[in-house]
C-alpha positions in Angstrom: 3.1 -33.8 42.7 5.7 -35.2 40.2 2.8 -36.5 38.0 1.2 -33.0 38.1 4.4 -31.3 37.2 5.0 -33.8 34.4 1.5 -33.3 33.1 1.9 -29.5 33.1 5.3 -29.7 31.3 3.8 -32.1 28.7 0.8 -29.8 28.2 3.1 -26.8 27.8 5.2 -28.6 25.2 2.1 -29.7 23.3 0.7 -26.2 23.3 4.0 -24.7 22.0 4.2 -27.3 19.3 0.6 -26.6 18.3 1.2 -22.9 18.3 4.3 -22.9 16.1 4.0 -21.3 12.7 3.7 -23.9 9.9 4.4 -24.2 6.2 1.5 -25.7 4.3 0.8 -26.8 0.7 -2.4 -26.4 -1.2 -3.5 -27.8 -4.6 -6.9 -27.8 -6.4 -7.6 -31.5 -5.7 -5.5 -32.1 -2.6 -3.5 -35.2 -2.0 -2.7 -37.9 0.5 -4.2 -37.2 4.0 -4.9 -33.5 3.1 -3.0 -32.4 6.2 -1.0 -29.8 4.1 2.3 -30.8 5.6 3.8 -31.6 2.1 2.9 -31.6 -1.5 2.2 -35.3 -1.1 -0.4 -34.4 1.5 -1.6 -31.2 0.1 -4.8 -29.5 1.2 -7.7 -29.1 -1.2 -9.6 -25.8 -1.1 -12.1 -27.1 1.6 -9.1 -28.1 3.8 -7.4 -24.7 3.2 -10.7 -23.0 4.2 -11.0 -24.9 7.4 -7.3 -24.5 8.4 -7.4 -20.8 7.6 -10.5 -20.3 9.7 -9.6 -22.4 12.7 -5.8 -22.9 12.8 -4.0 -20.1 11.1 -1.5 -18.0 13.1 1.3 -15.5 12.8 4.1 -16.8 10.6 2.1 -19.4 8.7 2.9 -19.8 5.0 0.5 -21.4 2.5 2.0 -22.3 -0.8 -0.8 -22.5 -3.4 -0.2 -24.4 -6.6 -1.4 -23.0 -10.0 -5.0 -23.9 -10.8 -8.6 -22.6 -10.4 -10.0 -22.5 -6.8 -13.8 -22.0 -7.0 -15.2 -20.5 -3.9 -18.6 -21.6 -2.6 -18.5 -19.3 0.5 -16.3 -16.4 1.8 -12.7 -17.4 2.4 -11.7 -15.6 5.5 -10.1 -15.7 9.0 -10.4 -14.0 12.3 -6.8 -14.6 13.1 -4.0 -12.0 12.5 -0.4 -12.1 11.6 2.0 -9.6 13.2 4.4 -7.0 11.9 7.3 -9.5 12.3 5.3 -12.6 11.3 2.9 -12.2 8.5 0.4 -14.9 7.4 1.4 -15.5 3.7 -0.3 -16.9 0.6 2.2 -17.5 -2.1 1.3 -18.8 -5.6 3.6 -21.2 -7.3 3.8 -22.9 -10.7 2.2 -26.2 -11.4 4.5 -29.2 -10.8 6.6 -27.4 -8.2 8.2 -30.0 -5.9 10.5 -28.0 -3.7 9.6 -27.9 0.0 9.5 -25.0 0.6 9.4 -23.6 -2.9 12.1 -21.1 -4.0 11.8 -17.9 -6.0 12.2 -19.7 -9.3 9.0 -21.6 -8.5 7.0 -18.3 -8.2 3.9 -18.1 -10.5 3.5 -15.2 -13.0 0.9 -14.2 -15.5 -1.7 -16.9 -16.1 0.3 -19.4 -14.1 -0.8 -17.6 -10.9 -3.4 -19.6 -9.0 -6.9 -18.2 -9.6 -9.5 -17.7 -6.9 -12.8 -17.7 -8.8 -14.8 -15.8 -6.1 -18.1 -15.3 -7.9 -20.2 -13.5 -5.3 -17.8 -14.4 -2.5 -14.6 -12.7 -1.2 -11.1 -13.8 -0.1 -11.0 -11.4 2.9 -8.6 -11.5 5.8 -7.7 -9.2 8.7 -4.4 -7.8 9.8 -0.8 -8.4 8.6 -1.3 -10.8 5.6 0.8 -11.1 2.4 -0.8 -12.1 -0.9 1.9 -12.9 -3.5 1.4 -14.3 -7.0 -2.4 -14.6 -6.7 -5.3 -13.9 -9.1 -9.0 -13.3 -8.3 -12.2 -12.7 -10.3 -15.7 -12.1 -9.2 -18.4 -9.6 -8.3 -18.3 -9.4 -4.5 -18.0 -5.8 -3.0 -14.3 -6.6 -2.2 -12.6 -9.6 -3.9 -9.2 -9.5 -2.3 -9.2 -7.6 1.0 -6.8 -7.0 3.9 -7.0 -4.6 6.8 -3.9 -3.2 8.7 -0.5 -4.1 7.4 -1.7 -5.7 4.1 0.8 -6.5 1.3 -0.1 -7.4 -2.3 2.8 -8.4 -4.6 2.3 -9.6 -8.2 -1.4 -10.1 -7.8 -4.3 -9.4 -10.2 -7.9 -8.9 -9.3 -10.9 -8.2 -11.7 -14.2 -7.2 -10.3 -16.7 -7.5 -13.2 -19.8 -6.5 -11.2 -22.0 -3.8 -12.8 -23.0 -2.7 -9.3 -21.4 0.6 -8.5 -18.3 1.2 -6.4 -17.2 -2.4 -5.8 -13.5 -3.1 -5.2 -11.1 -5.4 -6.9 -8.5 -4.9 -4.2 -9.4 -3.5 -0.8 -6.9 -2.2 1.8 -9.0 -0.8 4.6 -6.2 -0.3 7.2 -3.0 1.6 7.3 0.7 0.5 6.7 -0.1 -1.3 3.4 2.0 -2.0 0.4 0.9 -2.8 -3.2 3.6 -3.7 -5.7 3.6 -5.1 -9.2 -0.2 -5.7 -9.2 -3.0 -5.3 -11.8 -6.5 -4.2 -10.9 -9.7 -3.8 -12.9 -13.2 -3.0 -11.6 -15.7 -2.4 -14.3 -18.0 -0.1 -12.3 -16.0 0.5 -9.2 -12.5 0.8 -7.7 -9.6 -1.3 -9.0 -8.1 -0.5 -5.6 -9.9 1.1 -2.7 -7.5 2.0 0.1 -7.1 4.0 3.2 -4.1 6.2 4.2 -0.5 5.7 5.2 0.5 3.3 2.5 2.5 2.7 -0.7 1.2 1.9 -4.2 4.0 1.3 -6.7 4.7 -0.2 -10.1 1.2 -1.4 -10.7 -1.4 -1.2 -13.5 -4.9 0.0 -13.0 -7.2 0.1 -16.0 -10.7 -0.1 -17.6 -12.3 0.9 -14.3 -14.6 3.5 -12.9 -11.7 4.5 -10.6 -8.2 3.1 -11.0 -7.2 3.8 -7.4 -8.9 5.7 -4.5 -6.4 6.4 -1.7 -6.6 8.6 1.4 -3.8 10.7 3.1 0.0 10.1 3.4 0.2 7.6 0.5 3.1 7.3 -1.9 1.8 6.5 -5.4 4.9 5.9 -7.6 5.5 4.3 -11.0 2.0 3.2 -11.8 -0.1 3.3 -15.0 -3.7 4.5 -14.9 -5.3 3.6 -18.2 -8.8 4.1 -19.6 -10.7 4.9 -16.3 -13.4 7.4 -15.6 -11.0 8.7 -13.0 -7.5 7.2 -12.9 -6.5 8.2 -9.4 -8.6 9.8 -6.6 -6.6 11.2 -3.7 -7.1 13.4 -0.7 -4.6 15.0 1.7 -0.8 15.1 1.6 0.3 12.5 -0.9 3.3 12.0 -3.2 2.3 11.3 -6.8 5.5 10.5 -8.7 6.5 8.9 -12.0 3.0 7.6 -12.9 1.4 7.6 -16.4 -2.2 8.7 -16.8 -3.5 7.7 -20.2 -6.9 7.9 -21.8 -8.9 8.7 -18.7 -11.8 11.0 -18.4 -9.9 12.6 -15.5 -6.4 11.4 -14.9 -5.8 12.6 -11.3 -8.6 14.0 -9.1 -7.2 15.6 -5.9 -10.5 16.6 -4.4 -9.9 18.9 -1.5 -6.3 17.9 -1.0 -3.6 20.0 0.5 0.2 19.4 0.2 0.0 17.2 -2.9 3.4 16.7 -4.5 2.8 15.8 -8.2 6.2 15.1 -9.8 7.5 13.4 -13.0 4.1 12.2 -14.2 2.9 11.8 -17.7 -0.6 12.9 -18.6 -1.6 11.9 -22.1 -4.9 11.7 -24.0 -7.1 12.5 -21.0 -10.2 14.7 -21.1 -8.8 16.4 -18.0 -5.2 15.7 -16.9 -5.3 16.7 -13.2 -7.8 18.6 -11.1 -8.5 19.7 -7.5 -11.5 21.4 -6.0 -9.7 24.5 -4.8 -6.5 26.2 -6.0 -4.0 26.1 -3.2 -0.4 27.1 -3.1 0.4 24.0 -1.0 -0.2 21.7 -4.0 3.0 21.5 -6.1 3.3 20.3 -9.7 6.8 20.0 -11.2 8.4 18.2 -14.1 5.2 16.7 -15.5 4.4 16.1 -19.1 1.1 17.3 -20.6 0.3 15.8 -23.9 -3.0 15.5 -26.0 -5.3 16.3 -23.1 -8.4 18.3 -23.8 -7.7 20.2 -20.5 -4.4 19.8 -18.8 -5.2 21.2 -15.3 -8.0 22.7 -13.3 -7.3 24.7 -10.1 -3.6 23.6 -10.4 -0.5 25.4 -11.7 1.8 23.3 -13.9 5.1 24.6 -12.5 8.1 26.1 -14.2 9.5 22.8 -15.4 6.4 21.5 -17.1 6.7 19.9 -20.5 3.6 20.8 -22.6 4.0 19.0 -25.9 2.2 16.7 -28.3 4.1 13.5 -27.3 2.2 10.3 -27.9 3.3 7.2 -26.0 4.7 4.4 -28.1 1.7 2.0 -28.4 -0.5 2.2 -25.3 -3.4 0.5 -26.9 -1.3 -2.7 -27.0 0.2 -2.2 -23.6 3.4 -0.3 -24.6 3.5 2.8 -22.4 7.2 3.6 -23.1 8.2 7.0 -24.3 8.9 7.5 -28.0 12.5 8.0 -28.9 13.8 11.6 -28.8 10.7 12.8 -26.9 10.9 16.0 -24.8 10.1 13.8 -21.7 13.5 12.2 -21.8 15.9 13.5 -19.1 13.3 16.0 -18.1 12.3 14.7 -14.7 13.0 16.1 -11.3 16.2 14.3 -10.1 19.2 14.3 -7.9 22.0 16.3 -9.5 25.1 18.5 -8.9 22.9 21.4 -7.7 21.7 19.4 -4.7 25.2 18.4 -3.4 25.5 15.0 -5.1 28.5 14.1 -7.2 27.4 13.7 -10.8 24.0 14.3 -12.5 21.4 11.5 -12.5 18.7 12.3 -15.0 15.2 10.8 -15.1 12.6 10.4 -17.8 9.0 11.3 -17.0 6.3 8.6 -16.6 6.0 5.1 -15.2 7.6 2.9 -17.8 11.1 4.3 -18.4 12.4 1.6 -20.7 14.2 3.4 -23.6 15.6 2.1 -26.8 18.0 5.0 -27.3 21.6 4.6 -26.6 22.4 6.0 -23.2 18.8 5.8 -22.0 18.0 8.3 -19.3 21.2 8.1 -17.3 21.5 7.0 -13.8 17.8 7.4 -13.1 16.6 4.9 -15.7 13.7 2.8 -14.3 13.1 -0.3 -16.3 9.5 -0.9 -15.1 7.4 -3.2 -17.4 4.2 -5.1 -17.0 5.2 -8.3 -18.6 3.9 -10.4 -15.7 0.3 -9.3 -16.5 
């Protein structure tokens, strides 16, 4: 009996040790015994693929060093994270030695590890975090997460000429996209479901910049040179975005209860449109500049700014407002009339960096896209 109890206890301890979340390290070539327990024993791509498929579990963190990881099959897992313990992939700069890495080791721009997917996908299930990762390829969905997905400082470019393929795919609810860049030559830079947040990101040179469903907050993004910048449906908040040089900037389809506030529509064939004019769709404090047609089946609102105001140099990535533009201090904001002490003024558009003395007051948003 004592032997049986001892065996059960030992087995219980082993199972608990085995099931504990782990911190692992990945490099292009791998190192040492390829166990991933340190940089000296880093996993190569094949080890990472095997571990992700067979051993990953809630709370695992994979630190992935700068370099190019060329897929020869889909990279995926059937295991899930949880709301309290995501499974994380975090890109770090080459030569990072900290275990675990710290924020100063994070990779930006071309230093972010690149998953060269070709016709394959890096596709996972629920409650995953991608941070500081790049991806290229032609698969129907290059970087994909289901419920509870988070993308931070990631870039995906789907260069397929096949219609309607995604660079980023967020098929489930409760997702967040922040500081990302998406391109899909003949598809969706981001294809997403409802109940999410898309903020401070750059979608460009795509058939559709972003396609989202209901109850999504779309805030502080730039939609540049797309056939349609943003496609939405349902009750969404569209705030402080810049729509530039699109055939259609914003297409609301059959949406009801759209709140379109503090956005900049410049140089689009059509700025914003919906299928049916409804009083429940609200536009306030938007700028309409250089569009062939500003709105279809929408009413601009009493605080609209309709003026020929070109952005500073959007062709070279500078989406800031020109000095002394009518868009400065013209945004919907918290002020004395809403019971707050003081008046906090906002500019209109996504990138609020301003060279004028005084800027835009308490509401200045210094969003930039230098990491791209």
